[in-house]
C-alpha positions as a printed Julia matrix, in Angstrom:
312×3 Matrix{Float64}:
 -16.75    7.38  -160.7
 -17.48    5.23  -163.73
 -16.29    1.61  -163.58
 -13.92    0.37  -166.3
 -15.64   -1.92  -168.85
 -15.29   -5.69  -168.3
 -13.28   -5.94  -171.52
 -10.53   -3.89  -169.87
 -10.36   -6.27  -166.92
 -10.26   -9.23  -169.28
  -7.44   -7.64  -171.27
  -5.36   -7.16  -168.1
  -6.06  -10.77  -167.08
  -5.08  -12.1   -170.52
  -1.81  -10.17  -170.57
  -0.75  -11.18  -167.07
  -1.79  -14.79  -167.69
   1.21  -15.1   -170.01
   3.35  -12.25  -168.72
   3.87  -14.13  -165.45
   5.21  -17.26  -167.17
   7.36  -15.08  -169.43
   8.91  -13.49  -166.34
   9.41  -17.01  -164.98
  11.39  -18.0   -168.09
  13.67  -14.99  -167.55
  14.14  -16.1   -163.93
  15.28  -19.57  -164.99
  18.84  -18.24  -165.42
  19.03  -17.52  -161.66
  16.78  -20.21  -160.17
  16.12  -23.8   -161.2
  12.9   -24.29  -163.17
  11.23  -26.3   -160.41
  12.39  -23.72  -157.88
  10.54  -21.02  -159.8
   7.43  -23.23  -159.87
   7.71  -23.63  -156.08
   8.08  -19.88  -155.55
   5.1   -19.16  -157.8
   2.78  -21.57  -155.98
   3.9   -20.68  -152.46
   3.67  -16.93  -153.06
   0.17  -17.29  -154.51
  -0.85  -19.54  -151.59
   0.4   -16.98  -149.04
  -1.4   -14.12  -150.79
  -4.71  -15.99  -150.92
  -4.24  -17.19  -147.34
  -3.73  -13.63  -146.09
  -6.61  -12.38  -148.2
  -9.25  -15.05  -147.65
  -8.05  -17.24  -144.73
  -9.5   -20.29  -146.49
  -8.78  -22.67  -143.62
 -11.86  -21.27  -141.87
 -14.03  -22.97  -144.47
 -12.33  -26.35  -144.08
 -13.98  -27.05  -140.72
 -17.44  -27.14  -142.3
 -16.44  -29.48  -145.13
 -17.25  -33.17  -145.2
 -14.68  -35.8   -146.14
 -15.63  -35.6   -149.81
 -15.08  -31.84  -149.85
 -11.65  -32.15  -148.24
 -10.62  -34.86  -150.7
 -11.8   -32.69  -153.56
  -9.67  -29.75  -152.42
  -6.63  -31.96  -151.9
  -7.05  -33.45  -155.37
  -7.44  -29.99  -156.89
  -4.36  -28.72  -155.07
  -2.3   -31.75  -156.08
  -3.35  -31.3   -159.69
  -2.47  -27.62  -159.5
   1.03  -28.4   -158.17
   1.82  -31.04  -160.8
   0.34  -28.94  -163.6
   2.52  -25.95  -162.8
   5.66  -28.07  -162.58
   4.95  -29.6   -166.0
   4.05  -26.19  -167.46
   7.27  -24.55  -166.28
   9.41  -27.49  -167.42
   7.68  -27.29  -170.82
   8.17  -23.54  -171.35
  11.82  -24.01  -170.45
  12.14  -26.22  -173.56
   9.5   -24.91  -175.98
   8.19  -21.48  -177.01
   5.52  -20.1   -174.7
   3.0   -19.81  -177.54
   3.38  -23.5   -178.46
   2.77  -24.7   -174.91
  -0.18  -22.32  -174.57
  -1.78  -23.57  -177.79
  -1.38  -27.23  -176.84
  -2.97  -26.42  -173.48
  -6.26  -25.45  -175.13
  -6.74  -28.81  -176.88
  -8.29  -30.64  -173.88
 -10.54  -27.64  -173.15
 -12.13  -28.01  -176.58
 -12.19  -31.8   -176.22
 -14.08  -31.46  -172.93
 -16.59  -29.17  -174.62
 -17.04  -31.66  -177.46
 -17.52  -34.51  -174.98
 -20.09  -32.51  -173.01
 -21.97  -31.35  -176.1
 -21.3   -33.45  -179.19
 -22.44  -30.92  -181.77
 -21.2   -30.28  -185.28
 -19.85  -26.93  -184.11
 -17.77  -28.52  -181.34
 -16.51  -31.32  -183.57
 -15.34  -28.77  -186.15
 -13.69  -26.78  -183.35
 -11.94  -29.91  -182.09
 -10.77  -30.75  -185.62
  -9.31  -27.27  -186.07
  -7.54  -27.47  -182.7
  -6.11  -30.92  -183.45
  -4.86  -29.7   -186.82
  -3.27  -26.67  -185.19
  -1.57  -28.72  -182.49
  -0.36  -31.21  -185.11
   1.23  -28.34  -187.04
   2.94  -27.1   -183.89
   4.16  -30.51  -182.74
   5.52  -31.27  -186.21
   7.84  -28.28  -185.87
   9.22  -29.1   -182.46
   9.19  -32.91  -182.39
  12.73  -33.37  -183.71
  14.44  -31.24  -181.08
  11.91  -31.14  -178.27
  10.32  -34.54  -177.69
  10.68  -34.17  -173.92
   9.3   -30.65  -174.07
   6.3   -31.83  -176.07
   5.71  -34.65  -173.63
   5.7   -32.17  -170.77
   3.39  -29.83  -172.73
   0.87  -32.63  -173.32
   1.15  -33.73  -169.68
   0.4   -30.15  -168.68
  -2.58  -30.12  -171.06
  -3.95  -33.36  -169.56
  -3.54  -31.97  -166.05
  -5.19  -28.76  -167.24
  -8.26  -30.75  -168.32
  -8.31  -32.48  -164.92
  -7.96  -29.09  -163.26
 -11.01  -27.77  -165.09
 -13.12  -30.8   -164.12
 -12.09  -30.45  -160.46
 -12.72  -26.69  -160.58
 -16.23  -27.41  -161.81
 -16.86  -29.82  -158.93
 -15.57  -27.29  -156.41
 -17.79  -24.59  -157.91
 -20.83  -26.88  -157.54
 -20.03  -27.99  -153.97
 -22.6   -26.53  -151.62
 -20.11  -25.7   -148.84
 -17.34  -24.23  -150.98
 -17.05  -20.64  -152.12
 -15.09  -20.17  -155.34
 -12.46  -17.86  -153.86
 -12.06  -19.76  -150.59
 -11.94  -23.06  -152.47
  -9.16  -21.76  -154.68
  -7.27  -20.42  -151.65
  -7.5   -23.78  -149.89
  -6.4   -25.58  -153.06
  -3.41  -23.23  -153.32
  -2.39  -24.14  -149.78
  -2.71  -27.83  -150.62
  -0.66  -27.25  -153.79
   2.07  -25.57  -151.74
   2.25  -28.62  -149.47
   2.34  -31.05  -152.41
   4.93  -29.12  -154.42
   7.37  -28.59  -151.53
   8.9   -32.1   -151.47
   8.93  -32.12  -155.29
  10.47  -28.71  -155.93
  11.2   -26.94  -152.66
  14.84  -28.03  -152.74
  15.3   -26.22  -156.07
  14.23  -22.9   -154.55
  16.75  -22.97  -151.67
  19.4   -20.89  -153.54
  16.8   -18.16  -154.15
  16.42  -17.6   -150.4
  19.93  -16.12  -150.28
  19.37  -14.12  -153.48
  17.15  -11.09  -152.79
  16.77  -10.3   -156.49
  15.65  -13.83  -157.33
  13.35  -13.94  -154.31
  11.7   -10.65  -155.24
  11.36  -11.82  -158.84
   9.73  -15.03  -157.6
   7.2   -12.97  -155.66
   6.5   -11.01  -158.84
   5.96  -14.22  -160.79
   3.48  -15.52  -158.21
   1.51  -12.29  -158.04
   1.45  -11.69  -161.8
   0.64  -15.32  -162.63
  -2.22  -15.87  -160.19
  -3.32  -12.92  -158.11
  -3.72  -10.22  -160.76
  -5.37  -12.47  -163.4
  -7.75  -13.95  -160.84
  -8.88  -10.61  -159.45
  -9.39   -9.24  -162.97
 -11.3   -12.37  -163.97
 -13.67  -11.93  -161.06
 -14.29   -8.33  -162.08
 -14.87   -9.2   -165.73
 -16.51  -12.59  -166.17
 -19.84  -11.92  -164.5
 -20.38   -8.89  -166.76
 -19.27  -10.35  -170.11
 -21.87  -12.0   -172.38
 -21.01  -15.51  -173.51
 -20.41  -14.67  -177.16
 -18.05  -11.84  -176.28
 -16.2   -14.01  -173.79
 -15.7   -16.81  -176.35
 -14.35  -14.34  -178.87
 -11.91  -12.85  -176.37
 -10.7   -16.23  -175.1
  -9.87  -17.16  -178.7
  -7.29  -14.36  -178.63
  -5.32  -15.92  -175.75
  -3.02  -18.04  -177.95
  -2.25  -14.9   -179.94
  -1.58  -13.06  -176.68
   0.93  -15.74  -175.72
   2.58  -15.34  -179.12
   2.9   -11.57  -178.77
   4.3   -11.8   -175.24
   6.72  -14.49  -176.37
   7.97  -12.15  -179.1
   8.19   -9.0   -176.96
   9.49  -10.44  -173.68
  11.37  -13.57  -174.76
  12.22  -12.75  -178.42
  10.61  -16.05  -179.47
   9.87  -15.34  -183.13
   7.32  -17.82  -184.54
   7.68  -19.41  -187.96
   4.9   -19.3   -190.55
   3.86  -22.83  -189.59
   3.77  -21.77  -185.93
   1.47  -18.88  -186.81
  -0.84  -21.15  -188.83
  -1.0   -23.71  -186.01
  -1.74  -21.09  -183.36
  -4.39  -19.5   -185.61
  -6.13  -22.88  -186.05
  -6.18  -23.46  -182.29
  -7.46  -19.92  -181.67
 -10.25  -20.46  -184.21
 -11.21  -23.7   -182.5
 -11.28  -22.0   -179.1
 -13.52  -19.23  -180.43
 -15.84  -21.71  -182.14
 -16.42  -24.22  -179.33
 -19.34  -24.04  -176.89
 -19.81  -25.6   -173.45
 -22.6   -28.05  -172.69
 -24.94  -25.48  -171.17
 -24.39  -23.08  -174.05
 -25.1   -25.76  -176.6
 -28.4   -26.7   -174.97
 -29.7   -23.31  -173.98
 -29.17  -19.89  -175.51
 -28.73  -17.11  -172.94
 -31.58  -14.84  -172.04
 -31.75  -11.37  -173.54
 -32.75   -8.43  -171.41
 -36.12   -6.83  -171.95
 -34.42   -3.65  -173.1
 -32.91   -5.5   -176.02
 -29.43   -5.54  -174.53
 -26.72   -8.17  -174.73
 -27.35  -11.72  -173.46
 -26.6   -12.54  -169.86
 -23.75  -14.78  -168.77
 -24.19  -18.5   -169.37
 -25.41  -20.81  -166.6
 -22.82  -22.53  -164.42
 -21.69  -25.76  -166.06
 -18.43  -27.39  -167.05
 -17.66  -24.6   -169.46
 -18.88  -21.91  -167.07
 -16.93  -23.08  -164.03
 -13.89  -23.93  -166.07
 -13.84  -20.54  -167.75
 -13.88  -18.75  -164.41
 -11.0   -20.67  -162.86
  -8.95  -22.3   -165.58
  -6.55  -19.45  -166.18
  -5.56  -19.19  -162.54
  -3.39  -22.28  -162.82
  -0.56  -20.54  -164.66
């Protein structure tokens, strides 16, 4: 039986990356925002725990490795709380676009090329256009969106360190970080999820949010990313802000203004244009048969690209 192309897996991952948060917004009418964040993290942690049993890897870790996982899990917990609080106040597409700004900034810091500086300029212009729309009525929402973006950048850096740690497997590391996130988020948001325990519909919806936000995108990413050439991947990632816009329209009836569309388009162009440090230094090898280039070496951009979308 012929395997589906990696583009199909990426498409499923991209859709569920924002479909999960869209479902979460719909759930906000039954469960407090932080309660939904708690359900999402705990469900994902339980799924990865049952699947990978990541605690088995903890015994072989040194103190630095354990601290790294705890930091990654804590960042994951805080990031999701800020993200959910932000999408409760702002359109999903706006929060998603702002989230990409630090990704491009990290690329520019790692490889200060003209290409990356232009990409950063486009992203900044796009975010400025978006924040100008929502500043008057959503200052708190914007603050939460930028806090989420800053935590997202931290998340990518920590994901890169986990990926480079000799004793940590990518999947087991993520599973352990999810467990740590569940522990961190419980005193912050567990109280808000208590009403959902007595509401079977809300509880089932919370399970759906956790699975669609983390499990499905992550599995599809693993199936796609090792088979996609760098140039194709960059092009497809640039469509993610547009994906968030479409899902916001279809699921949440969040109709963007013309200025919203321009801002999102600028960010998407910046995402498609930027290159990670390894990509800027070294072009990928091309197969002897004249085929497409192989995947880029593991670096900040490479590790970040494999794990960054799991956070939401």
